[in-house]
N, C-alpha and C positions, 0 to 999 in steps of 0.2 A: 466592610460587610467585599468579603471577598467576591469576584465576580466567575463563577462555574465553566470549565469548558466544557462546550459541547461534546453529546455523547459521541462518539463516532462508532462503527454497524461494520464490519467486514462479513464478507459474505465471500465462501469459498467455490469455486465451481467451477472442472473437469482445467479447462485452459483460462482460464483468472479469475485475478482478487477484486473484487469492488470493494469501493470504499464507500458509506454512503457519513454527508456527515453535511447535519443542519442545512437540508432540503437537494444542497452536489448531490455529487457520486463523479468516482472517479475510476474508473477502470484501468486496472494494473495487468497484459497481455506476460503469460506465461511463458519466460526470452528459456533457445534454447542454451547452455552453460557453455563459457569456452571447454575446448579440448581440453585445455591447462585446468583445472579447476583441482584442487587439491581438496573439497570436503564434495561428502555429495547434498542434492536439494533437491526436495521435489515441487520449491517456485526457485525462480531466475528473476526477480529485478530488475533492470537498468533506473538508476536513479535519476542520472541523467533524461529519459524518458518525463520523467515529476517537476511539470511547467503547469501548468492549469487543470484547472474541472471537468471533468467532457459537458456540451451540449447537453443547455442551455446557457450552460455557467463558464465558460472557453474561454471569456475573457478575462474569468479571475484568476486570477495565478494566486501557486501554492507560496508561503510563503514559508520562508528556513522553519519557526515555532509549529508553523499547523503540520508542515511536513514533521518532524523531529516523534511531534505526538500518532501521524495516521501508518509512520514506524513501526511506534511501541506497540499500539496496537495491531497490527499484521500481526510483527513476533507472536503477542501476546496467542491471538486465535490460533494460529500454525501449531506457535507447542500446545497446547488444551488442545489441539483437534491428533495428536503429534504426526507432525510434517514440516517441514527444515525449511528452511528459506532466505537465498544468500540472496545481501544486497551489493552493486554493485560501478 
């Protein structure tokens, strides 16, 4: 029997995206996009900043598999809300 991945909930605030998964939280601030960005973005997230969960789980790294699921969940949520996210 395949094990199900834990649900990932996404909350959108004015200045950040909050990811909630298995009791852990990851807060991603909306960064200022570079001036030469060719596309419009409601949210600009720097991938290099996504390494660990927020406290009290700050010692838990986010692995590549988790990161991919987080990014997909963010894209799905923002697309459903009519917003555009750009990851760099």
